[in-house]
C-alpha positions as CSV (number, residue, x, y, z in Angstrom):
1,M,99.8,85.1,81.9
2,F,98.5,88.7,81.9
3,L,98.1,90.6,78.7
4,S,100.2,93.7,78.5
5,C,98.7,97.0,77.7
6,V,100.9,97.5,74.6
7,S,99.8,94.1,73.1
8,L,96.2,95.2,73.8
9,I,96.5,98.5,72.0
10,D,98.4,97.0,69.1
11,S,96.1,94.1,68.5
12,A,92.8,95.8,69.3
13,T,90.6,96.4,66.3
14,N,87.6,96.7,68.5
15,P,87.2,100.2,70.1
16,A,86.1,98.7,73.4
17,L,89.4,96.8,73.6
18,K,91.3,100.0,72.9
19,L,89.3,101.8,75.6
20,I,90.2,98.9,78.0
21,A,93.9,99.1,77.1
22,H,94.0,102.9,77.6
23,F,92.2,102.5,80.9
24,Y,95.1,100.3,82.0
25,Y,97.2,103.4,82.5
26,A,94.4,105.2,84.5
27,N,93.7,102.5,87.0
28,K,96.1,99.5,87.3
29,K,94.1,97.7,89.9
30,L,90.9,97.5,87.8
31,A,93.0,96.8,84.7
32,H,94.6,93.8,86.4
33,Q,91.1,92.3,87.0
34,I,90.1,93.1,83.4
35,N,93.3,91.5,82.1
36,T,92.7,88.4,84.2
37,L,89.2,88.0,82.9
38,L,90.3,88.6,79.3
39,S,93.1,86.0,79.6
40,G,90.6,83.5,81.0
41,N,92.4,83.0,84.4
42,N,89.8,83.7,87.0
43,P,91.6,84.1,90.3
44,T,88.7,82.8,92.4
45,T,88.5,79.5,90.5
46,M,92.3,79.1,90.6
47,T,92.7,79.4,94.3
48,S,89.4,78.0,95.5
49,K,90.6,74.4,95.2
50,K,93.8,75.2,97.1
51,K,92.1,77.2,99.8
52,K,93.3,76.3,103.3
53,K,92.1,77.3,106.7
54,Q,93.9,80.4,107.8
55,A,95.3,80.9,111.3
56,N,93.9,83.6,113.5
57,L,96.2,85.7,115.6
58,N,95.3,88.3,118.2
59,G,97.0,91.8,118.4
60,K,99.5,90.7,121.0
61,Q,100.7,87.8,119.0
62,K,100.9,89.9,115.8
63,K,103.0,92.5,117.7
64,F,105.3,89.8,119.0
65,L,105.7,88.3,115.5
66,R,106.3,91.7,113.9
67,G,109.2,92.1,116.3
68,L,110.7,88.8,115.4
69,G,110.2,89.4,111.7
70,H,111.8,92.8,111.6
71,H,115.3,91.3,111.3
72,L,114.4,88.6,108.8
73,D,115.4,88.8,105.1
74,P,112.9,88.0,102.4
75,I,112.9,84.3,101.4
76,V,110.5,84.4,98.5
77,Y,110.2,87.1,95.8
78,V,107.0,87.7,93.8
79,G,107.9,88.9,90.3
80,K,106.0,90.0,87.2
81,E,104.4,86.6,86.7
82,G,102.5,87.1,89.9
83,I,101.5,84.2,92.1
84,T,102.2,81.0,90.2
85,E,102.0,77.3,91.3
86,N,105.9,77.3,91.7
87,L,105.7,80.3,93.9
88,E,103.0,78.7,96.0
89,Q,105.1,75.6,96.4
90,S,108.1,77.6,97.4
91,L,106.0,79.4,100.0
92,V,104.6,76.1,101.4
93,D,108.1,74.7,101.6
94,A,109.5,77.8,103.3
95,L,106.6,77.6,105.9
96,K,107.4,74.0,106.6
97,S,111.0,74.7,107.5
98,R,110.3,78.0,109.2
99,E,107.1,79.2,110.8
100,L,107.7,82.9,110.1
101,I,108.7,84.2,106.6
102,K,109.1,87.4,104.8
103,V,108.0,87.8,101.2
104,K,109.0,90.7,98.9
105,L,106.7,91.8,96.1
106,G,108.8,92.9,93.2
107,Q,108.5,96.4,91.6
108,N,107.0,94.9,88.4
109,C,104.5,92.7,90.2
110,E,101.2,93.6,88.5
111,I,99.0,92.5,91.4
112,P,98.1,95.2,93.9
113,K,100.0,94.7,97.1
114,K,97.1,94.3,99.5
115,E,95.4,91.8,97.2
116,A,98.7,89.9,96.7
117,A,99.3,89.7,100.5
118,E,95.8,88.4,101.1
119,Q,96.2,85.9,98.3
120,L,99.5,84.6,99.5
121,A,98.0,84.1,103.0
122,K,94.9,82.4,101.6
123,V,96.8,80.0,99.3
124,T,99.2,78.9,102.0
125,G,96.8,78.9,105.0
126,A,99.2,81.2,106.9
127,A,98.2,84.3,108.9
128,L,99.0,87.6,107.4
129,V,101.0,89.2,110.1
130,Q,102.1,92.5,108.4
131,L,102.2,94.3,105.1
132,I,104.6,97.2,104.9
133,G,105.4,98.6,101.5
134,K,106.0,95.6,99.4
135,M,107.1,93.4,102.2
136,V,104.7,90.7,103.5
137,L,105.2,88.8,106.8
138,L,103.4,85.4,107.0
139,Y,103.2,83.0,110.0
140,Q,102.0,79.4,110.1
141,L,102.3,77.1,113.1
142,N,104.2,73.9,112.2
143,R,103.7,71.1,114.6
144,D,106.3,69.0,112.8
145,I,109.2,71.3,114.0
146,K,110.8,70.3,117.3
147,S,109.1,72.2,120.2
148,D,112.3,73.9,121.2
149,K,112.6,75.5,117.7
150,R,109.0,76.5,117.5
151,I,108.0,80.2,118.0
152,P,106.3,80.4,121.5
153,L,103.3,82.8,120.9
154,P,102.0,84.9,123.8
155,R,98.4,84.3,124.8
């Protein structure tokens, strides 16, 4: 879990920790990285063992998938806990049943949206098709789905 700014300010007796806590309000992105290091959860070590090969899509394919994904409703929601193992499992399950999914990043999600989108794609091995606002569109080819239900990508 991430340390909240309030708990850092309250529990900090060291001036350096107080400075870090006040810095949280100034720059949330760097503060997120500092909080992860302080809490002992290094994101590079957490996801390195679950890293999968990502799919590569060309511009024409991304455009086609964006058109299909426009009418989709979000299936998975990322909350204030961020990207947890349960969330990763939900994403993998959703990509097994569908090839194209939409993920919504909640308002209180502490991870910056671009970093979260890249992390979601990296963890699942899916291709990041689109990131608009706090909506992420992911695609992963699933050969287990019947061929008539698969999304036919243009070349």
